[in-house]
FIZA-758667 format. One line per 10 residues: number of its first residue (from 1); for each residue x, y, z of C-alpha. Coordinates in steps of 0.001 Angstrom, whole numbers, plus 500000, padded with zeros to 6 digits. Last residue first. Example, Ala and Ser with C-alpha at 12.3 -4.5 7.8 and 13.67 -1.06 7.14 Angstrom:
<recs>
2) 513670 498940 507140 | 512300 495500 507800 .
</recs>
This chain:
<recs>
284) 477814 489617 492654 | 478801 488198 489301 | 477118 489505 486146 | 475753 486721 483906 | 476872 484407 481072 | 480603 484991 481219 | 481859 482830 478348 | 481620 485649 475815 | 483621 487787 478196 | 486538 485368 478045 .
274) 486627 485753 474274 | 486437 489525 474587 | 489330 489352 477051 | 491426 487483 474511 | 490782 490185 471945 | 491499 492996 474407 | 494718 491242 475499 | 495843 490926 471884 | 495391 494658 471527 | 492635 496319 469523 .
264) 491847 498759 472298 | 494585 498740 474976 | 493413 496865 478052 | 491886 498936 480885 | 491836 497105 484217 | 489677 499044 486694 | 490218 499215 490455 | 487498 500948 492452 | 488460 501934 495980 | 486683 501606 499316 .
254) 487705 503131 502657 | 486883 506689 501600 | 483229 505807 501201 | 480956 508496 499754 | 482538 508418 496321 | 484553 505230 495669 | 488191 506283 495310 | 489708 505464 491928 | 492476 503048 490912 | 493585 502843 487275 .
244) 495007 499817 485474 | 497035 498918 482383 | 496414 495207 481917 | 498528 492784 479904 | 496949 489328 479641 | 499067 486228 479026 | 497088 483078 478245 | 493338 482923 477703 | 492847 479504 479299 | 495018 479339 482447 .
234) 495203 483166 482633 | 498692 484626 483061 | 498291 488143 484443 | 500492 491144 483739 | 499920 494377 485625 | 500486 497917 484368 | 500316 501103 486427 | 497926 503247 488398 | 497166 504372 491951 | 498969 501590 493787 .
224) 500254 503768 496634 | 503873 503481 497706 | 505746 503095 500993 | 508815 500850 501156 | 509680 499951 504736 | 512284 497320 503740 | 511239 495195 506748 | 507863 494552 505104 | 509646 493152 502035 | 511676 490673 504054 .
214) 508769 489610 506241 | 506528 489159 503173 | 509078 486947 501438 | 509463 484853 504598 | 505725 484208 504578 | 503656 482589 507341 | 504466 484595 510454 | 504754 487996 508768 | 501619 487259 506742 | 499625 486584 509890 .
204) 500960 489655 511681 | 500181 491946 508758 | 496656 490522 508573 | 496182 490925 512326 | 497130 494600 512098 | 494600 495039 509305 | 491944 493239 511323 | 492750 495381 514363 | 492270 498653 512483 | 493465 501298 514946 .
194) 496605 502022 512913 | 494583 502968 509852 | 496726 505529 507978 | 500014 503706 508503 | 498480 500305 507808 | 497054 501532 504494 | 500373 502980 503345 | 502169 499824 504484 | 499707 497703 502492 | 500630 499742 499414 .
184) 504327 498959 499804 | 503524 495311 500546 | 501433 494871 497394 | 503987 496657 495220 | 506772 494395 496450 | 504648 491300 495810 | 503624 492441 492316 | 507244 493193 491414 | 508415 489781 492621 | 505484 488040 490921 .
174) 506216 489321 487440 | 504565 486330 485744 | 501551 486817 488057 | 499121 483877 487925 | 501911 481323 488045 | 503477 482839 491158 | 499998 483278 492619 | 499332 479527 492404 | 501364 479000 495597 | 498680 480914 497568 .
164) 500120 482423 500766 | 501960 485538 499572 | 499944 486949 496662 | 496607 485441 497684 | 496949 486561 501294 | 497849 490091 500182 | 494924 490122 497690 | 492308 489014 500206 | 489689 487277 498056 | 490470 483962 499738 .
154) 489532 485463 503099 | 486398 487136 501767 | 485201 483739 500585 | 485052 482361 497047 | 482043 481067 495091 | 482461 483582 492305 | 485841 485345 492375 | 487342 483461 489441 | 490199 485841 488582 | 489835 486499 484847 .
144) 486217 485489 484275 | 485184 487029 487599 | 486848 490294 486646 | 484988 490069 483348 | 481621 489538 485058 | 481951 492464 487453 | 483350 492613 490960 | 482510 493255 494609 | 484298 493192 497983 | 487858 492280 496988 .
134) 490036 492505 500105 | 492890 495000 500074 | 492542 495789 503806 | 491107 499244 503066 | 488345 497681 500983 | 488636 496802 497321 | 486057 497131 494534 | 486362 495294 491223 | 486765 495889 487504 | 487545 493798 484426 .
124) 486998 495965 481340 | 484810 495377 478283 | 481348 495008 479820 | 481617 497789 482385 | 477914 498242 483173 | 478107 495521 485825 | 480652 497539 487815 | 478471 500654 487722 | 475478 498599 488838 | 477593 497325 491741 .
114) 478461 500917 492664 | 474790 501885 492584 | 473920 498970 494848 | 476357 500248 497455 | 479166 497890 498427 | 478835 496358 501880 | 481503 496522 504540 | 482588 493216 506115 | 484391 494094 509363 | 482070 497025 509926 .
104) 483834 500250 510905 | 485178 501470 514238 | 485526 505238 514499 | 489029 506515 514023 | 491732 507459 516501 | 494346 509570 514828 | 497990 508577 514627 | 500445 511478 514818 | 503902 510176 513886 | 502472 507261 511889 .
94) 500142 509428 509796 | 502516 512385 509343 | 505290 510062 508160 | 502875 508283 505788 | 501844 511600 504241 | 505526 512433 503669 | 506169 508983 502192 | 503292 509434 499726 | 504476 512913 498752 | 508116 511917 498276 .
84) 510549 511944 501175 | 513888 513643 500747 | 515143 512774 504246 | 515923 516431 504952 | 512608 517596 503508 | 510636 514984 505433 | 512378 516035 508649 | 511409 519665 508006 | 507842 518671 507153 | 507583 516676 510377 .
74) 508908 519608 512394 | 506554 522125 510793 | 503563 519792 511093 | 504059 519751 514867 | 504789 516757 517087 | 501867 515736 519248 | 500525 517142 522501 | 497057 518213 521334 | 498091 521865 521479 | 500940 521047 519127 .
64) 504479 520425 520334 | 507203 522516 518685 | 507905 524511 521815 | 509230 521571 523814 | 508364 517903 524123 | 509125 514876 521962 | 506567 512059 522099 | 508552 508885 522847 | 508327 507328 519373 | 512014 506415 519344 .
54) 512589 508427 516182 | 510762 511401 517686 | 512655 511142 520973 | 515931 511058 519040 | 514813 514099 517034 | 514073 516129 520152 | 517301 515054 521850 | 519291 516151 518803 | 517646 519552 518884 | 515681 520712 515861 .
44) 516653 522636 512733 | 515965 519845 510203 | 519595 519841 509001 | 520971 519635 512535 | 518478 516976 513620 | 519221 514853 510553 | 522932 515179 511275 | 522555 514148 514911 | 520517 511109 513861 | 523387 510007 511642 .
34) 522972 510048 507889 | 523530 507069 505622 | 525237 503744 506109 | 526067 502274 509520 | 529421 501993 511287 | 530755 504847 509215 | 533986 505031 507235 | 535613 508411 506785 | 534309 511659 508266 | 531534 511906 505605 .
24) 531535 515688 505391 | 528057 517239 505029 | 526658 518940 501927 | 523366 517071 501693 | 524433 514460 499137 | 527884 514212 500727 | 526293 512872 503909 | 524830 509865 502045 | 521067 509331 502072 | 519610 505774 501985 .
14) 520259 504997 505635 | 518332 507983 506925 | 515211 506681 505172 | 515468 503255 506789 | 516050 504869 510170 | 512963 507051 509767 | 510776 504081 508844 | 512093 501902 511664 | 511468 504670 514165 | 507918 505317 512963 .
4) 507025 501632 512607 | 508157 500795 516146 | 504802 499430 517253 | 502743 497731 514583 .
</recs>
């Protein structure tokens, strides 16, 4: 995913007008947003330094760290100028100073205690995701809603399902929002795990096979899917409205627990109870 740093910074420059930061616009511009020279001026670094940063050429000078990378102070200054939120700021640090990480198993296992936790949730669909957004484990209600039993890891890849499975547009009534959210979160993961070859391969595969994915990936939106509301159209139960929360699995920073929490007494809760009555045993 070479070029991500430069593309990200250029996309963020383009969304800020000079007038917003107290600079004259000097009439029409060839491209929207701030110029590189203006970002450098506002961040308090030389133009050459910022250009090298945006080109990913490892700027030199007094702001280099002992390890040879760009300093936190410079990255924070650029983030301030470009008005990055917390997630975007973390992403900037990750792609500007990638850290080599130890190789991990391609098919990580979910601890037995985590599976027992999933199975104990008898009123909420819940499942565990890895850092590539593949479903690793689930409970009976999640199986009743999404049909994970008998599937493969490849078909349980949420990005592949969203962009390569035609049925996804029926499953998610708000498919455009789901797709944009999926890509924005995948960018966060890709930025923090640049040594993950399977993750890089996934991005490449989706870029080749899905025009929608290519368009959204080029937007460089960066957003974590920590919580929100997702709507799912089940072929039997009908429309299900799920507020959701995402939690890190203790002891394994690469796994996250996603829990759908329907409002008590809601139509979704009633329909989910009906689906639950059909789920005869916990899925593993």
